C-alpha positions as CSV (number, residue, x, y, z in Angstrom):
1,M,-4.2,15.7,-8.6
2,H,-2.2,16.4,-5.4
3,F,-3.0,17.6,-1.9
4,S,-0.9,19.0,0.8
5,I,-1.7,18.5,4.5
6,K,-0.5,20.4,7.5
7,P,-2.4,18.9,10.5
8,S,-3.9,21.5,12.8
9,H,-6.5,19.3,14.6
10,P,-5.4,18.6,18.2
11,A,-5.7,14.9,17.7
12,L,-3.1,15.1,14.9
13,Q,-0.8,17.4,16.8
14,A,-0.7,14.9,19.7
15,T,0.7,12.3,17.4
16,S,3.3,14.5,15.7
17,A,6.0,12.2,16.9
18,L,4.5,9.5,14.7
19,I,3.7,11.4,11.5
20,S,5.1,13.8,9.0
21,T,3.4,17.2,9.1
22,D,4.2,18.7,5.8
23,I,3.8,16.4,2.8
24,S,2.4,16.3,-0.7
25,L,1.2,13.1,-2.2
26,P,-1.0,12.0,-5.1
27,L,-4.6,10.9,-4.3
28,P,-4.4,7.1,-3.6
29,I,-7.0,5.8,-6.1
30,N,-5.5,3.2,-8.4
31,P,-6.6,2.6,-12.0
32,D,-8.4,-0.7,-11.0
33,G,-10.5,1.3,-8.5
34,S,-8.6,0.1,-5.4
35,V,-7.1,2.5,-2.9
36,T,-3.6,2.8,-1.5
37,I,-3.4,4.3,1.9
38,T,0.1,5.5,3.0
39,H,1.4,6.0,6.5
40,L,4.7,8.0,6.9
41,D,6.8,7.2,9.9
42,P,9.8,9.6,9.6
43,L,11.3,8.5,12.9
44,S,11.0,4.8,12.0
45,R,9.2,4.0,15.2
46,A,6.4,1.8,13.9
47,K,6.6,-1.9,14.3
48,S,3.2,-2.5,12.6
49,V,0.4,-0.4,11.1
50,K,-3.2,-1.7,10.7
51,L,-6.4,-0.3,9.2
52,R,-9.3,0.0,11.7
53,H,-12.8,0.3,10.4
54,W,-16.2,-0.7,11.6
55,L,-18.1,-1.7,8.4
56,L,-18.0,-5.4,8.6
57,G,-18.2,-5.9,12.3
58,K,-15.4,-7.5,14.3
59,R,-12.7,-8.9,12.1
60,T,-8.9,-8.8,11.9
61,P,-7.8,-5.5,10.6
62,P,-5.7,-5.5,7.4
63,S,-2.0,-4.9,7.9
64,F,0.1,-2.3,6.0
65,T,3.3,-3.4,4.3
66,Q,6.5,-1.6,5.2
67,V,7.8,-0.2,1.9
68,D,11.0,1.4,3.2
69,D,12.3,2.9,6.4
70,V,9.6,5.5,6.6
71,R,6.7,4.4,4.5
72,W,4.0,1.9,5.1
73,E,1.3,1.1,2.4
74,L,-2.0,-0.8,2.3
75,R,-3.8,-1.4,-1.0
76,F,-7.4,-2.6,-0.9
77,T,-10.8,-2.3,-2.6
78,L,-13.2,0.0,-0.9
79,P,-16.5,-1.5,0.2
80,P,-19.6,-0.3,-1.7
81,V,-20.6,2.5,0.7
82,H,-21.0,6.2,0.4
83,R,-18.7,7.0,3.3
84,F,-15.7,5.0,4.6
85,E,-14.4,6.0,8.0
86,Y,-11.2,4.5,9.4
87,Q,-8.3,5.0,11.7
88,L,-4.7,3.8,11.8
89,E,-3.6,1.4,14.5
90,I,0.1,1.9,15.0
91,T,2.2,-0.4,17.2
92,L,5.6,1.0,18.2
93,G,8.8,-0.9,18.9
94,D,8.0,-0.8,22.7
95,D,4.7,-2.7,21.9
96,S,2.5,0.3,22.8
97,T,-0.4,0.8,20.4
98,H,-1.9,4.1,19.3
99,T,-5.0,4.6,17.2
100,V,-4.9,7.8,15.2
101,I,-6.8,9.7,12.5
102,D,-5.0,9.3,9.1
103,P,-3.1,12.6,8.8
104,L,-2.8,12.1,5.0
105,N,-6.5,11.9,4.5
106,P,-7.7,15.3,3.2
107,F,-11.3,14.5,4.4
108,S,-10.3,13.9,8.0
109,F,-10.7,16.8,10.5
């Protein structure tokens, strides 16, 4: 199953310099039940990408691994909840940090 995203929400348009706006990717659920979240950085501006969520209180957010010049990935097991809300924390080369809605998540608005 594949989905195609063209962000139209103002929050996503504001971060268009950080994301790709026309992509098609398979759903990120792995055979073992874990999930892979991908962040695309077509301008190679990201210095780090982290997953921000609020389920387990304050803790260090897991970091994505840079796969190549434009792709970052994080594989993890979803907690046993009905709904998992998260954002991406992107640190750029100038050390500025931006928290954005995941543009590749088809359930974000």
